[in-house]
C-alpha beads as a LAMMPS data file, in Angstrom:
LAMMPS data file: protein, C-alpha beads

319 atoms
318 bonds

1 atom types
1 bond types

-500.0 500.0 xlo xhi
-500.0 500.0 ylo yhi
-500.0 500.0 zlo zhi

Masses

1 110.0

Atoms # bond

1 1 1 -230.868 -106.926 204.127
2 1 1 -229.045 -109.831 205.773
3 1 1 -228.049 -111.172 202.369
4 1 1 -226.820 -107.748 201.304
5 1 1 -224.793 -107.217 204.485
6 1 1 -223.279 -110.687 204.159
7 1 1 -222.076 -109.832 200.651
8 1 1 -220.770 -106.467 201.825
9 1 1 -218.818 -108.024 204.674
10 1 1 -217.337 -110.634 202.348
11 1 1 -216.287 -107.925 199.890
12 1 1 -214.923 -105.913 202.801
13 1 1 -212.764 -108.831 203.941
14 1 1 -211.483 -109.203 200.379
15 1 1 -210.702 -105.466 200.258
16 1 1 -208.843 -105.638 203.567
17 1 1 -206.935 -108.693 202.384
18 1 1 -205.790 -106.843 199.249
19 1 1 -204.829 -103.702 201.197
20 1 1 -202.883 -105.598 203.858
21 1 1 -201.138 -107.790 201.293
22 1 1 -200.081 -104.832 199.144
23 1 1 -198.784 -102.940 202.196
24 1 1 -196.965 -106.040 203.421
25 1 1 -195.190 -106.506 200.089
26 1 1 -194.372 -102.802 199.625
27 1 1 -192.819 -102.512 203.077
28 1 1 -190.459 -105.335 202.218
29 1 1 -189.356 -103.623 199.015
30 1 1 -187.798 -100.778 200.984
31 1 1 -183.962 -100.619 201.251
32 1 1 -182.560 -102.922 203.896
33 1 1 -180.493 -100.079 205.391
34 1 1 -183.598 -99.002 207.275
35 1 1 -183.494 -102.117 209.443
36 1 1 -180.163 -101.018 210.840
37 1 1 -180.568 -97.798 212.859
38 1 1 -176.851 -96.978 212.699
39 1 1 -173.432 -98.159 211.528
40 1 1 -174.856 -99.973 208.513
41 1 1 -171.717 -99.354 206.460
42 1 1 -169.502 -100.742 209.230
43 1 1 -171.334 -104.067 209.500
44 1 1 -170.057 -107.134 207.743
45 1 1 -172.240 -109.036 205.321
46 1 1 -172.650 -111.888 207.812
47 1 1 -173.829 -109.449 210.512
48 1 1 -176.370 -107.952 208.111
49 1 1 -177.691 -111.368 207.128
50 1 1 -177.887 -112.412 210.769
51 1 1 -180.044 -109.383 211.551
52 1 1 -182.306 -109.980 208.564
53 1 1 -182.674 -113.631 209.564
54 1 1 -183.598 -112.588 213.092
55 1 1 -186.389 -110.441 211.652
56 1 1 -187.506 -113.218 209.304
57 1 1 -186.655 -111.186 206.220
58 1 1 -184.339 -113.802 204.755
59 1 1 -187.276 -116.001 203.724
60 1 1 -189.191 -115.760 200.414
61 1 1 -191.895 -113.089 200.422
62 1 1 -194.722 -115.613 200.034
63 1 1 -193.508 -117.528 203.086
64 1 1 -193.310 -114.317 205.122
65 1 1 -196.839 -113.424 204.020
66 1 1 -198.168 -116.873 204.925
67 1 1 -196.626 -116.706 208.399
68 1 1 -198.055 -113.205 208.880
69 1 1 -201.624 -114.316 208.128
70 1 1 -201.204 -117.467 210.194
71 1 1 -200.244 -115.366 213.216
72 1 1 -202.924 -112.788 212.425
73 1 1 -205.699 -115.379 212.610
74 1 1 -204.346 -116.311 216.033
75 1 1 -204.674 -112.690 217.124
76 1 1 -200.908 -112.148 217.108
77 1 1 -199.855 -108.915 215.389
78 1 1 -196.226 -109.431 216.291
79 1 1 -193.841 -107.275 218.276
80 1 1 -192.305 -103.904 217.485
81 1 1 -188.883 -104.139 215.845
82 1 1 -187.536 -100.662 216.464
83 1 1 -190.091 -98.265 217.978
84 1 1 -190.308 -100.297 221.198
85 1 1 -188.209 -103.395 220.893
86 1 1 -189.947 -106.663 221.746
87 1 1 -193.117 -104.868 222.919
88 1 1 -196.320 -106.443 221.479
89 1 1 -197.938 -104.335 218.786
90 1 1 -201.298 -104.624 220.556
91 1 1 -199.834 -102.927 223.633
92 1 1 -198.570 -100.011 221.554
93 1 1 -201.910 -99.608 219.764
94 1 1 -203.817 -99.792 223.043
95 1 1 -201.903 -96.720 224.150
96 1 1 -202.041 -94.758 220.878
97 1 1 -205.473 -95.616 219.454
98 1 1 -207.596 -93.809 222.104
99 1 1 -205.766 -90.550 221.382
100 1 1 -206.450 -90.693 217.638
101 1 1 -210.030 -91.933 218.021
102 1 1 -210.867 -89.195 220.509
103 1 1 -209.263 -86.529 218.331
104 1 1 -211.078 -87.791 215.226
105 1 1 -214.458 -88.183 216.959
106 1 1 -214.405 -84.676 218.413
107 1 1 -213.353 -83.306 215.034
108 1 1 -216.256 -85.055 213.281
109 1 1 -218.716 -83.820 215.902
110 1 1 -217.569 -80.227 215.413
111 1 1 -217.772 -80.700 211.642
112 1 1 -221.425 -81.730 211.929
113 1 1 -222.290 -78.957 214.392
114 1 1 -220.803 -76.286 212.107
115 1 1 -221.147 -77.771 208.613
116 1 1 -224.862 -78.617 208.712
117 1 1 -226.016 -75.178 209.955
118 1 1 -223.722 -73.514 207.404
119 1 1 -225.181 -75.581 204.548
120 1 1 -228.733 -74.881 205.749
121 1 1 -228.055 -71.141 205.971
122 1 1 -226.530 -71.110 202.481
123 1 1 -229.613 -72.870 201.080
124 1 1 -231.978 -70.485 202.886
125 1 1 -230.082 -67.408 201.710
126 1 1 -229.355 -68.670 198.209
127 1 1 -227.291 -66.116 196.250
128 1 1 -227.203 -63.883 199.328
129 1 1 -224.226 -62.704 201.356
130 1 1 -224.214 -65.800 203.566
131 1 1 -224.286 -68.071 200.509
132 1 1 -221.456 -66.165 198.824
133 1 1 -219.275 -66.189 201.933
134 1 1 -219.935 -69.905 202.456
135 1 1 -219.102 -70.624 198.811
136 1 1 -215.867 -68.637 199.131
137 1 1 -214.913 -70.698 202.183
138 1 1 -215.656 -73.970 200.385
139 1 1 -213.652 -72.916 197.310
140 1 1 -210.735 -71.851 199.509
141 1 1 -210.651 -75.172 201.390
142 1 1 -210.800 -77.180 198.162
143 1 1 -208.335 -75.043 196.205
144 1 1 -205.596 -74.432 198.777
145 1 1 -203.458 -77.429 199.858
146 1 1 -204.339 -78.385 203.422
147 1 1 -200.689 -78.329 204.492
148 1 1 -200.558 -74.600 203.729
149 1 1 -203.413 -73.461 205.934
150 1 1 -202.498 -76.039 208.600
151 1 1 -199.142 -74.287 208.980
152 1 1 -200.711 -70.830 209.119
153 1 1 -203.210 -72.004 211.745
154 1 1 -200.404 -73.422 213.837
155 1 1 -198.195 -70.359 213.419
156 1 1 -200.760 -67.697 214.292
157 1 1 -203.111 -69.819 216.405
158 1 1 -200.481 -70.784 218.966
159 1 1 -199.710 -67.111 219.531
160 1 1 -203.372 -66.174 219.771
161 1 1 -204.205 -68.966 222.247
162 1 1 -200.874 -68.667 224.056
163 1 1 -200.001 -72.356 223.689
164 1 1 -196.869 -74.168 222.565
165 1 1 -196.597 -75.471 219.028
166 1 1 -196.139 -79.166 219.798
167 1 1 -197.281 -81.679 222.366
168 1 1 -193.707 -82.680 223.174
169 1 1 -192.822 -79.154 224.287
170 1 1 -194.910 -79.726 227.390
171 1 1 -192.614 -82.579 228.468
172 1 1 -194.219 -84.260 231.524
173 1 1 -196.889 -81.567 231.914
174 1 1 -200.339 -82.310 230.515
175 1 1 -201.135 -79.753 227.773
176 1 1 -203.970 -77.362 228.642
177 1 1 -207.359 -77.977 227.064
178 1 1 -206.939 -75.024 224.706
179 1 1 -203.925 -76.762 223.116
180 1 1 -206.316 -79.212 221.425
181 1 1 -208.383 -76.454 219.786
182 1 1 -205.985 -75.967 216.870
183 1 1 -205.514 -79.670 215.924
184 1 1 -209.232 -80.423 216.215
185 1 1 -210.238 -77.265 214.336
186 1 1 -207.700 -77.974 211.577
187 1 1 -208.990 -81.516 211.077
188 1 1 -212.589 -80.282 210.968
189 1 1 -212.131 -77.609 208.269
190 1 1 -212.324 -79.943 205.267
191 1 1 -215.370 -81.817 206.551
192 1 1 -217.186 -78.586 207.443
193 1 1 -216.782 -77.477 203.831
194 1 1 -217.934 -80.870 202.554
195 1 1 -221.034 -81.019 204.729
196 1 1 -222.000 -77.439 203.863
197 1 1 -221.496 -77.949 200.127
198 1 1 -223.479 -81.169 199.831
199 1 1 -226.283 -80.145 202.185
200 1 1 -226.767 -76.882 200.312
201 1 1 -226.852 -78.754 197.020
202 1 1 -229.430 -81.293 198.233
203 1 1 -231.597 -78.669 199.954
204 1 1 -231.678 -76.445 196.873
205 1 1 -232.632 -79.485 194.804
206 1 1 -235.388 -80.470 197.244
207 1 1 -236.791 -76.929 197.342
208 1 1 -238.023 -77.283 193.743
209 1 1 -239.944 -80.510 194.370
210 1 1 -243.737 -80.713 194.118
211 1 1 -244.262 -81.501 197.802
212 1 1 -242.682 -78.143 198.703
213 1 1 -245.120 -76.282 196.459
214 1 1 -247.993 -78.260 197.958
215 1 1 -246.869 -77.373 201.482
216 1 1 -246.779 -73.683 200.530
217 1 1 -250.296 -73.889 199.138
218 1 1 -251.454 -75.457 202.406
219 1 1 -250.040 -72.491 204.280
220 1 1 -247.090 -74.211 205.987
221 1 1 -244.572 -71.637 207.222
222 1 1 -241.265 -71.194 205.423
223 1 1 -239.311 -72.378 208.466
224 1 1 -241.575 -75.423 208.783
225 1 1 -241.031 -76.326 205.139
226 1 1 -237.292 -75.774 205.429
227 1 1 -236.651 -77.876 208.533
228 1 1 -239.487 -80.424 208.603
229 1 1 -239.425 -81.284 204.925
230 1 1 -236.494 -79.966 202.889
231 1 1 -233.766 -80.502 205.518
232 1 1 -235.065 -83.930 206.479
233 1 1 -235.154 -85.204 202.892
234 1 1 -231.829 -83.565 202.000
235 1 1 -230.054 -85.114 204.975
236 1 1 -230.716 -88.710 203.835
237 1 1 -228.305 -88.639 200.846
238 1 1 -225.886 -86.669 203.050
239 1 1 -225.382 -89.807 205.141
240 1 1 -223.359 -91.414 202.364
241 1 1 -220.798 -88.633 202.802
242 1 1 -220.197 -89.515 206.473
243 1 1 -217.895 -92.508 205.795
244 1 1 -215.888 -90.430 203.331
245 1 1 -215.576 -87.637 205.864
246 1 1 -214.286 -90.119 208.419
247 1 1 -211.645 -91.263 205.953
248 1 1 -210.683 -87.625 205.375
249 1 1 -210.314 -87.255 209.125
250 1 1 -208.084 -90.335 209.301
251 1 1 -205.901 -89.025 206.480
252 1 1 -205.782 -85.586 208.058
253 1 1 -204.828 -87.013 211.435
254 1 1 -201.622 -88.439 209.951
255 1 1 -200.396 -84.957 209.071
256 1 1 -201.956 -83.114 212.017
257 1 1 -200.569 -85.501 214.636
258 1 1 -197.143 -85.237 213.045
259 1 1 -197.366 -81.436 212.858
260 1 1 -198.312 -81.071 216.522
261 1 1 -196.298 -84.124 217.723
262 1 1 -199.476 -85.643 219.164
263 1 1 -198.847 -89.183 220.488
264 1 1 -201.499 -90.879 218.370
265 1 1 -201.524 -93.409 215.555
266 1 1 -201.238 -90.863 212.721
267 1 1 -197.876 -89.491 213.762
268 1 1 -196.761 -92.957 214.812
269 1 1 -197.450 -94.338 211.320
270 1 1 -195.069 -91.836 209.740
271 1 1 -192.443 -92.641 212.347
272 1 1 -192.606 -96.434 212.031
273 1 1 -192.586 -96.369 208.217
274 1 1 -189.427 -94.259 208.309
275 1 1 -187.950 -96.625 210.885
276 1 1 -188.897 -99.781 208.953
277 1 1 -190.888 -101.115 211.912
278 1 1 -192.989 -103.340 209.657
279 1 1 -195.215 -105.127 212.228
280 1 1 -196.343 -101.834 213.734
281 1 1 -196.840 -100.150 210.346
282 1 1 -198.922 -103.093 209.090
283 1 1 -201.100 -103.060 212.206
284 1 1 -201.825 -99.322 211.966
285 1 1 -202.701 -99.522 208.256
286 1 1 -204.924 -102.529 208.946
287 1 1 -206.715 -100.659 211.729
288 1 1 -207.240 -97.553 209.585
289 1 1 -208.477 -99.654 206.650
290 1 1 -210.840 -101.685 208.861
291 1 1 -212.412 -98.565 210.327
292 1 1 -212.786 -97.037 206.866
293 1 1 -214.453 -100.130 205.364
294 1 1 -216.742 -100.496 208.370
295 1 1 -217.731 -96.851 207.985
296 1 1 -218.891 -97.461 204.406
297 1 1 -221.157 -100.291 205.579
298 1 1 -222.560 -98.199 208.423
299 1 1 -223.311 -95.431 205.919
300 1 1 -225.573 -97.780 203.948
301 1 1 -227.306 -98.963 207.105
302 1 1 -227.922 -95.394 208.286
303 1 1 -229.537 -94.499 204.953
304 1 1 -232.039 -97.345 205.393
305 1 1 -232.763 -96.329 208.997
306 1 1 -233.336 -92.674 208.096
307 1 1 -235.411 -93.426 205.000
308 1 1 -237.557 -96.622 205.136
309 1 1 -238.251 -96.232 201.413
310 1 1 -234.693 -97.384 200.706
311 1 1 -234.285 -101.143 200.612
312 1 1 -231.422 -103.516 199.908
313 1 1 -233.751 -106.150 198.519
314 1 1 -233.661 -106.651 194.770
315 1 1 -237.153 -106.361 193.302
316 1 1 -238.502 -108.347 190.416
317 1 1 -237.679 -106.826 187.070
318 1 1 -235.005 -104.565 188.471
319 1 1 -231.599 -104.415 186.881

Bonds

1 1 1 2
2 1 2 3
3 1 3 4
4 1 4 5
5 1 5 6
6 1 6 7
7 1 7 8
8 1 8 9
9 1 9 10
10 1 10 11
11 1 11 12
12 1 12 13
13 1 13 14
14 1 14 15
15 1 15 16
16 1 16 17
17 1 17 18
18 1 18 19
19 1 19 20
20 1 20 21
21 1 21 22
22 1 22 23
23 1 23 24
24 1 24 25
25 1 25 26
26 1 26 27
27 1 27 28
28 1 28 29
29 1 29 30
30 1 30 31
31 1 31 32
32 1 32 33
33 1 33 34
34 1 34 35
35 1 35 36
36 1 36 37
37 1 37 38
38 1 38 39
39 1 39 40
40 1 40 41
41 1 41 42
42 1 42 43
43 1 43 44
44 1 44 45
45 1 45 46
46 1 46 47
47 1 47 48
48 1 48 49
49 1 49 50
50 1 50 51
51 1 51 52
52 1 52 53
53 1 53 54
54 1 54 55
55 1 55 56
56 1 56 57
57 1 57 58
58 1 58 59
59 1 59 60
60 1 60 61
61 1 61 62
62 1 62 63
63 1 63 64
64 1 64 65
65 1 65 66
66 1 66 67
67 1 67 68
68 1 68 69
69 1 69 70
70 1 70 71
71 1 71 72
72 1 72 73
73 1 73 74
74 1 74 75
75 1 75 76
76 1 76 77
77 1 77 78
78 1 78 79
79 1 79 80
80 1 80 81
81 1 81 82
82 1 82 83
83 1 83 84
84 1 84 85
85 1 85 86
86 1 86 87
87 1 87 88
88 1 88 89
89 1 89 90
90 1 90 91
91 1 91 92
92 1 92 93
93 1 93 94
94 1 94 95
95 1 95 96
96 1 96 97
97 1 97 98
98 1 98 99
99 1 99 100
100 1 100 101
101 1 101 102
102 1 102 103
103 1 103 104
104 1 104 105
105 1 105 106
106 1 106 107
107 1 107 108
108 1 108 109
109 1 109 110
110 1 110 111
111 1 111 112
112 1 112 113
113 1 113 114
114 1 114 115
115 1 115 116
116 1 116 117
117 1 117 118
118 1 118 119
119 1 119 120
120 1 120 121
121 1 121 122
122 1 122 123
123 1 123 124
124 1 124 125
125 1 125 126
126 1 126 127
127 1 127 128
128 1 128 129
129 1 129 130
130 1 130 131
131 1 131 132
132 1 132 133
133 1 133 134
134 1 134 135
135 1 135 136
136 1 136 137
137 1 137 138
138 1 138 139
139 1 139 140
140 1 140 141
141 1 141 142
142 1 142 143
143 1 143 144
144 1 144 145
145 1 145 146
146 1 146 147
147 1 147 148
148 1 148 149
149 1 149 150
150 1 150 151
151 1 151 152
152 1 152 153
153 1 153 154
154 1 154 155
155 1 155 156
156 1 156 157
157 1 157 158
158 1 158 159
159 1 159 160
160 1 160 161
161 1 161 162
162 1 162 163
163 1 163 164
164 1 164 165
165 1 165 166
166 1 166 167
167 1 167 168
168 1 168 169
169 1 169 170
170 1 170 171
171 1 171 172
172 1 172 173
173 1 173 174
174 1 174 175
175 1 175 176
176 1 176 177
177 1 177 178
178 1 178 179
179 1 179 180
180 1 180 181
181 1 181 182
182 1 182 183
183 1 183 184
184 1 184 185
185 1 185 186
186 1 186 187
187 1 187 188
188 1 188 189
189 1 189 190
190 1 190 191
191 1 191 192
192 1 192 193
193 1 193 194
194 1 194 195
195 1 195 196
196 1 196 197
197 1 197 198
198 1 198 199
199 1 199 200
200 1 200 201
201 1 201 202
202 1 202 203
203 1 203 204
204 1 204 205
205 1 205 206
206 1 206 207
207 1 207 208
208 1 208 209
209 1 209 210
210 1 210 211
211 1 211 212
212 1 212 213
213 1 213 214
214 1 214 215
215 1 215 216
216 1 216 217
217 1 217 218
218 1 218 219
219 1 219 220
220 1 220 221
221 1 221 222
222 1 222 223
223 1 223 224
224 1 224 225
225 1 225 226
226 1 226 227
227 1 227 228
228 1 228 229
229 1 229 230
230 1 230 231
231 1 231 232
232 1 232 233
233 1 233 234
234 1 234 235
235 1 235 236
236 1 236 237
237 1 237 238
238 1 238 239
239 1 239 240
240 1 240 241
241 1 241 242
242 1 242 243
243 1 243 244
244 1 244 245
245 1 245 246
246 1 246 247
247 1 247 248
248 1 248 249
249 1 249 250
250 1 250 251
251 1 251 252
252 1 252 253
253 1 253 254
254 1 254 255
255 1 255 256
256 1 256 257
257 1 257 258
258 1 258 259
259 1 259 260
260 1 260 261
261 1 261 262
262 1 262 263
263 1 263 264
264 1 264 265
265 1 265 266
266 1 266 267
267 1 267 268
268 1 268 269
269 1 269 270
270 1 270 271
271 1 271 272
272 1 272 273
273 1 273 274
274 1 274 275
275 1 275 276
276 1 276 277
277 1 277 278
278 1 278 279
279 1 279 280
280 1 280 281
281 1 281 282
282 1 282 283
283 1 283 284
284 1 284 285
285 1 285 286
286 1 286 287
287 1 287 288
288 1 288 289
289 1 289 290
290 1 290 291
291 1 291 292
292 1 292 293
293 1 293 294
294 1 294 295
295 1 295 296
296 1 296 297
297 1 297 298
298 1 298 299
299 1 299 300
300 1 300 301
301 1 301 302
302 1 302 303
303 1 303 304
304 1 304 305
305 1 305 306
306 1 306 307
307 1 307 308
308 1 308 309
309 1 309 310
310 1 310 311
311 1 311 312
312 1 312 313
313 1 313 314
314 1 314 315
315 1 315 316
316 1 316 317
317 1 317 318
318 1 318 319
């Protein structure tokens, strides 16, 4: 297992290196007008070059990339160019990251609490009303663009809960707890559908196995078979969906935080990319990518913990 994890971490570092490098290069292919908040057309060529030199953008791209990684290994992510001038990126992330992580964690928890029971109920009542309604919900979530139902939830939900549409509308007042219901619920919808769909599929597949028939012959109750055997064995392959669901939550948070003007990293990423604040944009992408890659590794580890029959060791004669 140690050998396997070592290889996974090395591949993960390579993946992160590729992601960060690609993002670094793409950000520097954007029009230079973005580095000048205003009066770009009124600036002389010397003034423009002076500004670009100040930001280090006058150097060859490979030299900029080398300096970036050299500072990164020292723990220096740079300072914000436009969002908060001369403020270290780490200070900005320290303020924004807890908001996004809390929002995402609560959303995932709700997804598990609602998605797993829904999938179990659909498997129990296969082809029944509950299964048909659950299937309709899953099809709706997968077929309709998320931006569409996000807007409807915001439009009608704010009226129903008697809350304002955006975080910024509360100014210096802390939003009431019910304000967070709509963003969290919106982020959870896709994962609820995913958990329900996959758990139902795995439980239906497990219900036809020989050990289920043997348990019935021994007189084990239907509920005992469903929860002690079928659910337990079906949940093991479900674990591999958890990292993907976390990535879906991260992607969803970018739109949700922007939609509700929540002061987290998702909305901030959109803002800094538009404002050409490269150091801050690179740091946020790196953080999102790191969490996503780490989630994939944790998914493998959880599968081994939940099912001791799974091993990372390569056996003799295996391919």
